[in-house]
N, C-alpha and C positions, 0 to 999 in steps of 0.2 A: 654824983649818983650814976651808977651803972646798972640800969634795970636789965633783968634777964627774962625774956619772954619765951615761954614754952610753946612749941609748935607741933601740931599734928598734921599729917599730909594724907588726905583722902584720895587715893589713886596713885599708885607707885609704879607707873609705867615710865616711858621715856621722859615725859614732861615732869612728872612728880620727882623723879630722880635728879633731873637737872635743877629743879627748884630747890631740892634739898642741898645741893652743892653750894648754892649761893646763900641760902638761909644759914647754913652752918658757918659760912665765911663772915657773916655779919656779927659784930661784937656783942649785940644785945639779943640775938635770936639763937635758939637751939632746938633742933628736931628731937623730940622724945618718943614719938610713935608714928607709925604709918599703917596704911591698910591697902589691900589689893586682893582681887578675886583669885590671883594666881597662888596665894598662900593656901596651904592645905589645912591650916589651923592657926592658932595664936601662939606666939612665942617671942623670943628676943634674938636680935642679931648679936654678934660678938662684941660690938661696941656698946651694948646695953639698950639700944633703941628697940622698943617693943613693936611687934607687927601683929596685925589682925586681918581677918578675912573680910569683915564687914565694917563699913565706915562708922556705923553707930557705936561700935565697940570703942572707938576713939574717945567717946564722951565719958568713959570710965577713968580716963587719965586726967590729971590736973593740968589742963591746957589753958593758954591765953589766946591762941590764934589757931584757926583752921585754914589750911590751904586746900582748895577743892580742885582736883585735877581728874575728874571723872568724865563719863560720857554725857552728852548733851541732855539726855532724858533724865539723868540723875542729878546733875549740877544744881538745878533750882531748889529741889527739896533738901539736898545736902547743905546748901547755903542757908536755907531757912532753919534747918536743924542746928547748924552751928550758931547762928544768931540767938536762937531760942535757948541754947545752952550757955549763953552769956560769953560767946567767943567773938573776937574780931575775925572777919572772914576775907580771904583773898580767893577769888574764883577765876579760873581760866575763862577765856572767851570761847564760844559765845555764851551769853548768860543763860541760855536755854534753847528750846526748839522754837518758841513762839514769843510774840510780844507779851502775851498773857503770862508767860513764865516769869519775865522780869517784873511785871506789874505785881505779881503775887509776892515775889521776893521783897519788893520795895514796901509793900504793905507791912511785912514783918519788920523790915529795917526801921520804918517810921515809929514802931512801938518799942524799939531798942535804940533810941537816939544817942546813947553814950558809946555805942560800938561803931567801929569803922568797917566799911564794906568797900572793897576795891576789886575791879575787874582787870584782867590781864591783857590790855591793849598795848602789847609790848613795843610795837613799832614807834610809838610816841617817844620812847626813850633812846632810840638810835641817834647817834651824834649828827648824822646827816639831816635827819628830820628836825632835831632841835635847832640846828644852826639855820636851816631854811626858814623855820618858823620865826626865829629872831630877826632875820632879814626882812621877812614879810611884815612883821609887826613894827619894825623901825620906820616904815613908810618911805624908805629911800627909793624904792622901785615903784611907788604909787600903789594903787589898789589892784587886786586880783581881777583879771578879765575872764579867763577861762582855764580849764584844766583837762588833761587827757591822762587817764591812768590805765595801765595793763598790769594785772597780777595773774600769772599763770604757771601751771606745772603740767607734767605729762600724764598724770593719772591721779586718782584719788588717794591711793594708799602710798604713804611715804616709804622710802627705801628702808628695809629692815623692820617695818611695822607689820606684825602678824595678824592684827585684827582687821576685819572689813566692816566694822560698825559704821564707818563714815558713809558707806553706800547704802545703808539701811534707813529709810525715811522714818520708821517708827522710833529709831534710836537717835538719829542725828537731827531730824527735823528739816534738813535741807542739804544741798550739795556744796559745790565749790564756792558759791557766793557766801553762804553762811559760814563755811569752815575757814576759808582763806581770804576770800574777797572782802570779808567784813573788815579786815585791816585797812584796805584801800578805801572802803566806804567811810571808816572812821577818820582817816587822814583827809579825805575830801571835805568832810564836815569841819575838821580842824582848820583847814586853809580857806574854805569857801563859805562857811556858814551853813545855815539850815536850808535844805532843798525842799521846795514845795511842789514843783512841776516835774513829773517823772514819766518817761516813756521807756519801754523795754521790750526785748525779746529774750525769752528763756527757753533753752533747749536741753534735751537729754538724748539726742539721736545718734550719738557716737558710742558711748559706753553702755547706753541702754539700761542704766540703773533707774530706780524710782526717784532719784534726785538729779538736779541739774548738773550738766557738765560744762555749760557755757551760759553766761548772763551778759547781755549787752544793754547798757542803759545810757540814756541821754537825760540830763537833769538840769534844772535851773533853780538857783537859790533866790531867796527873798531879796537879796541885794543885787541880783542880775548876773551873778556868776554862772556860766554854763559849763557843765562837766560831762565828759564822756568816759564811761567805765567799761572795761572788758575784763570779766573774771572768768578764767578758763581752766579746764582740766585737759585741754588738747593743745597745750603750748609745749611742743616737743623739747625745745630748749627752754628751761625754766627762766622766767622773766619777771622782773619788778621794775616798773618805770612810771614816774609821775611827772608830767610836764605842767608847770604852773606859769601861765603867761600873765604878765603884769603891765601896767601902763608904761613903764620906763625900762623894761627888761624882762628877764625870765629866770625861773629856778627849775632845774631838772634834777630830780632824785632818780638815780640809776643804780640798779643792783641793791641787794640787801644782804648783810651778813647773817647767815642762818646756820643751824646745826648741820644741814646737808652740804653747805658750801657750794651749792649748785646755782645760785642766782647771780654769780659774778661779783666783781669788786664793788663795794658800796661807794658811791660817789655823789657829790653835790656840785653841779655846774651852775655858776651864776653868770648871766649875760647882761651887759649894759647896752641898751639900744641907743642909737644916735641917728640923726637925720641923714647923715652922709655915710652910714656903714654899709649901704648897698646889700642889706640882708645878711651881712657877715659881721655881727657885732663883736666887741671885745668880750672875751670869756675867761673865766678862771675856774678851774676844776680842783676840787679837794677829794683825795682818796682816803678811805678809812680802812685800816687793817686790824682794828680791834672792835669788839662788840661789847660795850659796857652796859647794854640795855637791861639785861637780866639782873645784874647787880644793882643798877640804879633804880630799877622799878621796885625791888624789894626794899632797898634803903628808904625810898620815898614812903612806902607803906609803913615801915617801922617808925620813921620820924613822925608820921601823922598820928600814930598811936601814942608814942612817947611824949610828943609835944601837945597832944590833944587838939590837933587842927583838922580842918576839913580835908577830905581827899581832893587833890587838885587835878589829877589825871586818872581816868578810868573809874570815875564815880558811877553810881547806879544811874544817875541822870544821863551821863554819857552813854552808858550801856543801853538805856531805854531809847534814846534818840537814834542811836546807830541801828538798833534792832528795828525801830519803826521805819527807818529809811530802807533797810534790807527788805522789809515786807512790802513797802511801797513799790520797790523794784519788782518783786515777785508779782504783785497784784496788778501792775501796770500792763502786764501781758495777759489779756483776758482769757486766752486759751489755757495758759498755765494756772491762772487763778481758778478757772472752772474745773480743770482736770483734777486738782488737788483740794477743791472745796475750801479755799483759803479764807473766804469771807472778805469783808471790806477792811482795808488797812486802817489802823488807828493813827492819829496824828497828835 
């Protein structure tokens, strides 16, 4: 049996076009329609794929799946509309602007239990992350003691990106932490468990937008793992680094393969501690020159639909817990919480 699943893409910018490339490369998926505000009307591309100006027009097509690649203010409602039209939905991160957004989506999801909903926490599918997670779960290096993570870039707007919606709180809901740092928050949850004690400083005193340009957090998990996080839009040389210290060694994720190629070579360094290593333990570094994450993420979603199994990575529960931790970081800074009237974080 070779099922063919018809896909619509809501939001046909840089991410939407990249998603289409990997969707069409999958043997059981085919893009039949897209939408974006840049289109002046409705029509068809030369390859027969229909295009529309508004995402609701996609529901006139005979679709099986909706990919949501819109702005943060629209993503939650578009996801709800997709589920309500009996479609499986893949939505880019973040799931919305607030915790309430994902809670609203989950209420709709619960009433459509036969449908699959997945969120694009793409970093989980990088080879370096997958191999580090396998080593951690093997127990060979003992339990995780602490983590230090930095994820930063030099400004909010990516190179070649014409829109400034990411710096508009009404549309984005937050700045560098919600937009990019959410990946590091998700990985820290993946390796360290759920964090319950959070302290932070949130600032926007360099770029002076109404969203944060730096977030500094110190967190402790229920199991005693301590994590330090710096999410920044003032890292002039783009950087991704996650140090995971364990009882018998350490894992270091350095660099991340991305569309901009600006975060350096993706590596995983494994260190094995010994009593006589004098602080210079045996290490082994693996370098990765291919990024299979986009293809693997879409394949995982397609398999979940075809095999009718639960979403294993990027489920709505993952999205909710990650969003809750993001908001605990925001609210742990009382000045930031009061400035933007964020209310009390949910748990």
